[in-house]
C-alpha positions as CSV (number, residue, x, y, z in Angstrom):
1,X,101.2,11.6,10.2
2,X,103.6,14.5,10.1
3,X,106.6,14.2,12.4
4,X,108.7,17.3,12.9
5,X,112.5,17.3,13.1
6,X,112.1,18.7,16.6
7,X,110.0,15.7,17.6
8,X,112.6,13.3,16.1
9,X,115.4,15.0,18.0
10,X,113.4,14.9,21.2
11,X,112.7,11.1,20.8
12,X,116.4,10.6,20.2
13,X,117.4,12.5,23.3
14,X,114.9,10.5,25.4
15,X,116.1,7.3,24.0
16,X,119.7,8.2,24.6
17,X,118.9,9.2,28.2
18,X,117.0,6.0,28.7
19,X,120.0,4.0,27.5
20,X,122.4,6.0,29.8
21,X,120.2,5.4,32.8
22,X,120.0,1.7,31.9
23,X,123.8,1.5,31.8
24,X,124.1,3.3,35.2
25,X,121.5,0.9,36.7
26,X,123.3,-2.1,35.2
27,X,126.6,-0.9,36.6
28,X,125.1,-0.3,40.0
29,X,123.5,-3.7,39.9
30,X,126.9,-5.3,39.0
31,X,128.8,-3.5,41.8
32,X,130.8,-6.2,43.7
33,X,129.4,-7.6,47.0
34,X,130.3,-10.8,48.8
35,X,128.5,-13.9,47.4
36,X,128.9,-15.9,50.6
37,X,129.8,-15.4,54.3
38,X,133.2,-13.7,54.7
39,X,135.9,-15.3,56.8
40,X,137.0,-12.7,59.4
41,X,140.3,-14.2,60.6
42,X,141.7,-12.9,63.9
43,X,145.4,-13.1,64.3
44,X,145.2,-13.7,68.1
45,X,143.3,-15.6,70.7
46,X,139.9,-14.9,72.3
47,X,139.6,-12.1,74.8
48,X,142.5,-10.0,73.5
49,X,142.4,-6.6,71.9
50,X,142.3,-7.9,68.3
51,X,139.5,-10.3,69.2
52,X,137.4,-7.6,70.9
53,X,137.9,-5.2,68.0
54,X,136.9,-7.8,65.4
55,X,133.7,-8.8,67.2
56,X,132.8,-5.1,67.6
57,X,133.4,-4.4,63.9
58,X,131.2,-7.5,63.0
59,X,128.5,-6.3,65.4
60,X,128.4,-2.7,63.9
61,X,128.3,-4.0,60.4
62,X,125.5,-6.5,61.1
63,X,123.4,-4.1,63.2
64,X,123.4,-1.5,60.5
65,X,122.9,-4.0,57.6
66,X,126.0,-2.7,55.8
67,X,127.1,-6.1,54.3
68,X,125.2,-8.4,52.0
69,X,126.7,-11.4,53.7
70,X,127.8,-12.0,57.4
71,X,131.4,-11.7,58.6
72,X,132.3,-14.8,60.5
73,X,135.1,-14.3,63.2
74,X,137.7,-17.1,63.3
75,X,140.5,-17.0,65.8
76,X,143.9,-18.4,64.5
77,X,146.5,-17.5,67.1
78,X,148.9,-20.3,66.6
79,X,152.6,-19.7,66.1
80,X,152.4,-16.0,67.1
81,X,150.0,-15.4,64.2
82,X,151.7,-17.7,61.7
83,X,148.6,-19.9,61.5
84,X,146.5,-16.9,60.4
85,X,149.2,-15.6,58.0
86,X,149.5,-19.0,56.3
87,X,145.7,-19.3,56.1
88,X,145.2,-15.8,54.5
89,X,148.2,-16.2,52.2
90,X,146.8,-19.5,50.9
91,X,143.5,-17.8,49.9
92,X,145.4,-16.1,47.0
93,X,144.9,-19.2,44.9
94,X,141.4,-20.1,46.1
95,X,139.1,-17.4,47.2
96,X,140.9,-14.1,47.9
97,X,137.7,-12.0,47.8
98,X,136.0,-13.7,50.8
99,X,138.7,-13.7,53.4
100,X,139.9,-10.7,55.5
101,X,142.0,-10.6,58.7
102,X,142.3,-8.4,61.8
103,X,146.0,-8.0,62.5
104,X,148.4,-6.6,65.0
105,X,152.2,-6.1,64.9
106,X,152.9,-9.8,64.7
107,X,152.0,-9.1,61.0
108,X,155.5,-7.7,60.8
109,X,157.5,-9.7,63.3
110,X,156.3,-13.3,62.5
111,X,157.2,-13.2,58.8
112,X,160.6,-11.7,59.7
113,X,161.3,-14.4,62.3
114,X,160.0,-17.2,60.2
115,X,161.1,-16.7,56.6
116,X,160.2,-20.4,55.9
117,X,156.5,-19.3,56.0
118,X,157.2,-17.6,52.6
119,X,154.9,-14.7,53.6
120,X,155.5,-11.3,52.2
121,X,153.2,-8.7,53.7
122,X,153.7,-6.4,50.7
123,X,151.5,-8.8,48.7
124,X,148.6,-8.5,51.1
125,X,145.7,-6.2,50.3
126,X,145.6,-3.0,52.4
127,X,142.0,-2.5,53.5
128,X,141.9,-0.3,56.6
129,X,143.9,0.8,59.6
130,X,141.2,1.4,62.2
131,X,143.5,2.5,65.0
132,X,146.8,2.3,66.8
133,X,146.5,0.7,70.2
134,X,148.5,1.7,73.3
135,X,150.4,-0.3,75.9
136,X,150.9,0.2,79.6
137,X,153.0,-1.5,82.3
138,X,150.6,-3.3,84.7
139,X,151.0,-4.8,88.2
140,X,148.6,-6.4,90.7
141,X,147.1,-4.1,93.4
142,X,148.5,-6.4,96.1
143,X,152.1,-6.1,94.9
144,X,152.6,-3.0,96.9
145,X,154.1,-1.3,93.9
146,X,153.0,2.3,93.4
147,X,155.3,3.6,90.7
148,X,158.0,2.6,88.2
149,X,160.7,3.1,90.8
150,X,159.0,0.6,93.1
151,X,158.6,-1.8,90.1
152,X,162.3,-1.6,89.2
153,X,163.4,-2.2,92.7
154,X,161.2,-5.3,93.2
155,X,161.9,-6.7,89.7
156,X,165.6,-6.3,90.1
157,X,165.6,-8.0,93.5
158,X,163.6,-11.0,92.0
159,X,165.9,-11.3,89.0
160,X,164.7,-14.1,86.6
161,X,162.0,-15.2,89.1
162,X,160.0,-12.1,88.1
163,X,157.4,-13.2,85.6
164,X,156.3,-10.9,82.8
165,X,153.3,-12.5,81.0
166,X,152.7,-11.6,77.4
167,X,151.1,-12.5,74.1
168,X,153.2,-14.7,71.7
169,X,156.9,-15.1,71.2
170,X,159.2,-12.3,70.0
171,X,156.3,-10.0,69.2
172,X,154.8,-6.9,70.8
173,X,154.8,-7.8,74.5
174,X,158.3,-9.4,74.4
175,X,159.7,-6.4,72.6
176,X,158.5,-4.2,75.4
177,X,159.8,-6.6,78.0
178,X,163.2,-6.6,76.3
179,X,163.1,-2.8,76.4
180,X,162.3,-2.7,80.1
181,X,165.1,-5.3,80.9
182,X,167.6,-3.2,79.0
183,X,166.5,0.2,80.1
184,X,166.4,-0.7,83.8
185,X,169.0,-3.5,84.0
186,X,166.5,-6.2,84.8
187,X,166.3,-9.9,84.2
188,X,162.6,-10.5,84.0
189,X,161.5,-13.9,82.6
190,X,159.0,-13.5,79.7
191,X,156.2,-16.2,79.6
192,X,154.1,-16.2,76.4
193,X,150.3,-16.9,76.1
194,X,148.0,-17.1,73.1
195,X,146.1,-13.9,73.7
196,X,145.9,-10.7,75.7
197,X,142.8,-12.0,77.6
198,X,144.8,-14.9,78.9
199,X,147.6,-12.6,79.8
200,X,145.4,-10.3,81.8
201,X,144.0,-13.2,83.7
202,X,147.5,-14.4,84.7
203,X,148.1,-11.0,86.3
204,X,144.7,-10.8,88.0
205,X,145.2,-14.3,89.4
206,X,148.7,-13.3,90.6
207,X,150.3,-16.1,88.4
208,X,152.5,-13.4,86.8
209,X,154.1,-10.3,88.4
210,X,153.5,-7.9,85.6
211,X,152.2,-7.4,82.0
212,X,152.2,-4.8,79.2
213,X,148.6,-5.3,78.2
214,X,146.5,-2.9,76.1
215,X,143.8,-0.9,77.9
216,X,141.0,-3.1,76.4
217,X,142.6,-6.3,77.7
218,X,143.0,-5.1,81.3
219,X,139.8,-3.0,81.4
220,X,137.7,-5.4,83.5
221,X,140.4,-6.0,86.1
222,X,141.3,-2.3,86.2
223,X,137.7,-1.3,86.9
224,X,137.4,-4.0,89.6
225,X,140.6,-2.6,91.2
226,X,142.6,-5.8,90.8
227,X,145.3,-4.3,88.5
228,X,147.2,-1.0,88.4
229,X,148.7,0.8,85.4
230,X,152.2,2.3,86.2
231,X,153.3,4.0,83.0
232,X,152.4,4.2,79.3
233,X,154.5,3.6,76.2
234,X,152.9,6.6,74.5
235,X,154.0,10.2,73.6
236,X,151.5,11.7,76.0
237,X,149.6,10.5,79.0
238,X,146.5,8.4,78.1
239,X,143.3,10.3,79.0
240,X,141.6,7.4,80.8
241,X,144.8,6.8,82.9
242,X,145.8,10.3,83.8
243,X,147.9,9.2,86.8
244,X,150.1,6.9,84.8
245,X,153.1,8.9,83.4
246,X,154.7,8.1,80.1
247,X,158.1,6.4,80.0
248,X,159.3,9.6,78.1
249,X,158.4,11.6,81.2
250,X,160.4,9.2,83.3
251,X,163.5,9.7,81.2
252,X,163.2,6.7,78.8
253,X,162.3,8.1,75.4
254,X,160.5,5.0,74.1
255,X,157.1,5.0,72.3
256,X,155.5,1.9,71.0
257,X,152.0,1.5,69.4
258,X,150.3,-1.4,67.7
259,X,148.3,-1.3,64.5
260,X,144.7,-2.4,64.6
261,X,144.2,-3.1,60.9
262,X,142.0,-5.1,58.5
263,X,144.0,-6.9,55.8
264,X,142.9,-8.6,52.7
265,X,144.3,-11.7,51.0
266,X,146.9,-11.5,48.3
267,X,145.3,-11.4,44.9
268,X,142.1,-9.8,46.1
269,X,140.2,-8.2,43.2
270,X,140.2,-4.4,42.9
271,X,136.4,-4.5,43.1
272,X,136.4,-6.5,46.4
273,X,139.2,-4.3,47.9
274,X,137.1,-1.2,47.1
275,X,134.1,-2.7,48.7
276,X,135.9,-3.6,52.0
277,X,137.7,-0.3,52.1
278,X,134.4,1.6,51.8
279,X,132.8,-0.7,54.3
280,X,135.4,-0.2,57.0
281,X,135.6,3.5,56.5
282,X,131.9,3.6,57.2
283,X,132.5,1.6,60.3
284,X,135.4,3.9,61.3
285,X,133.1,6.9,61.1
286,X,130.3,5.3,63.0
287,X,129.4,6.5,66.5
288,X,129.9,3.0,67.9
289,X,133.5,2.8,66.7
290,X,134.4,6.3,67.8
291,X,133.0,5.7,71.2
292,X,135.0,2.4,71.4
293,X,138.2,4.3,70.4
294,X,137.7,6.9,73.1
295,X,136.9,4.4,75.9
296,X,139.9,2.1,75.0
297,X,142.4,4.9,74.4
298,X,142.9,4.0,70.8
299,X,144.8,6.5,68.6
300,X,145.6,7.0,64.9
301,X,143.6,8.2,61.9
302,X,142.0,6.0,59.3
303,X,144.3,4.7,56.6
304,X,143.7,2.6,53.5
305,X,145.2,1.6,50.1
306,X,148.6,2.8,49.2
307,X,149.0,4.9,52.3
308,X,148.4,1.9,54.5
309,X,150.8,-0.2,52.5
310,X,153.5,2.4,52.9
311,X,152.8,2.5,56.6
312,X,153.3,-1.3,56.7
313,X,156.7,-1.1,55.0
314,X,157.9,1.6,57.4
315,X,156.8,-0.4,60.4
316,X,158.2,-3.7,59.0
317,X,161.7,-2.0,58.8
318,X,161.3,-0.6,62.4
319,X,160.5,-4.1,63.7
320,X,163.3,-5.6,61.7
321,X,165.7,-3.3,63.5
322,X,164.2,-4.1,67.0
323,X,164.4,-7.8,66.4
324,X,168.0,-7.5,65.2
325,X,168.9,-5.7,68.5
326,X,167.3,-8.5,70.4
327,X,169.3,-11.0,68.4
328,X,166.1,-12.6,67.1
329,X,167.1,-12.4,63.4
């Protein structure tokens, strides 16, 4: 049978195309996915902002079928997050690709305060900053306090008998308490608890005089009318609390936000990091997460990779300076 040169060339092209398609299919088939359930460590106790965020992220991913294996939330609040940091750091030598963590600003303060942990956050894998959370000063509705001036007067009269409940030692809530004590010449006593949910309950039950909870932590008690927000540690007023001025408006130029980020273990493979970064960007863009951000007054754009790591380094230095001023380092 006669075979023309054109037929031979055509066959070669088809064969080459088939090989290329086979390579693409093979590459797609080999794209990294979790091989077992992923530990989703939460660097705080149940009921707090980090816990609520983690469980929402898990729900969104599961509902949409975006992960090949489930994410399993595990709370590790001990030692102001030291327990979680040690756990994640240890995965570098065992299984770094199947453990991620929801973190807050104790990600900076705890390693600074406890160098014996031998944790360097620069070695962790930057997956996604999902938001920056806000803080407000809260009191109970029965306190008779209507504004910050009332708060200062009552807290000053009570001295060290005034109880400010907060999450952990020498981390976010205590930093804010220290600011308030210094800015208004107060002597409030700071009492730590393991999570924002427990802190909110202390105020609602009138076992504490004030807190600096995030909106998501006080949400239920605020809606029931048990607790009242007096002022926000933000640049502008928070849209869901329009009657609460910023401390900047009140003459105290102090703004403090808390990262809500997902962090990977040191030594995580590039393929796994890319998988989780893409996964959480998809979650960030979802209607569910955007709705949650709006309702909980969360701020901040999505960050990942080198940009997120640079953000960590800047925030670590800021927290180093704050802790030094407190005499905590």
